[in-house]
C-alpha positions in Angstrom: -12.0 4.6 13.5 -11.7 4.6 9.7 -14.1 2.6 7.6 -12.7 -0.4 5.8 -12.8 0.3 2.1 -10.4 -2.4 0.7 -11.3 -6.0 -0.1 -9.1 -8.9 0.8 -7.5 -9.2 -2.6 -6.8 -5.5 -2.7 -5.2 -5.7 0.8 -3.1 -8.7 0.0 -1.8 -7.1 -3.2 -1.0 -3.8 -1.4 1.0 -5.6 1.3 2.9 -7.8 -1.2 3.8 -4.9 -3.5 4.7 -2.6 -0.5 6.8 -5.2 1.1 8.6 -6.0 -2.2 9.4 -2.4 -2.8 10.8 -2.0 0.7 12.8 -5.2 0.5 14.2 -4.0 -2.8 15.1 -0.7 -1.3 17.1 -2.3 1.6 18.6 -5.1 -0.5 20.1 -2.9 -3.2 22.9 -0.5 -2.0 22.4 2.3 -4.5 21.6 6.0 -4.5 19.7 8.5 -6.6 16.1 9.3 -7.1 14.9 5.9 -8.2 16.4 4.2 -5.3 14.6 6.4 -2.8 11.4 6.3 -4.9 11.1 2.7 -3.7 10.2 4.1 -0.3 6.7 4.8 -1.7 6.2 1.1 -0.7 5.4 2.3 2.8 2.1 3.7 1.6 0.6 0.5 0.1 2.0 -1.5 3.0 0.4 0.6 5.7 -3.0 1.0 3.8 -3.1 -2.7 3.2 -2.4 -3.5 6.8 -5.1 -1.1 8.2 -7.6 -1.9 5.5 -8.5 1.7 4.5 -7.2 4.0 1.8 -7.7 7.7 2.1 -7.6 8.2 -1.7 -10.4 5.5 -2.1 -12.4 7.5 0.4 -12.0 10.8 -1.5 -12.9 9.1 -4.8 -15.8 7.1 -3.4 -14.2 3.7 -4.3 -14.9 0.7 -2.1 -13.6 -2.8 -2.9 -14.7 -4.3 0.4 -17.7 -6.6 -0.1 -19.1 -5.8 3.4 -21.4 -2.8 3.5 
């Protein structure tokens, strides 16, 4: 199991931003690079839901108040 390295504010922001990008992707019928770039919202959504960020682990960042 991965260690939690995201605090609650960090997790909420990731879920909100990730969900907003995905909703924007599905709501706007367009094409091109910038339309598909909105799919990057999958990453913050998933990391916010599971509570761990691999990039934070590599950089030694921890926003979780629990040790």
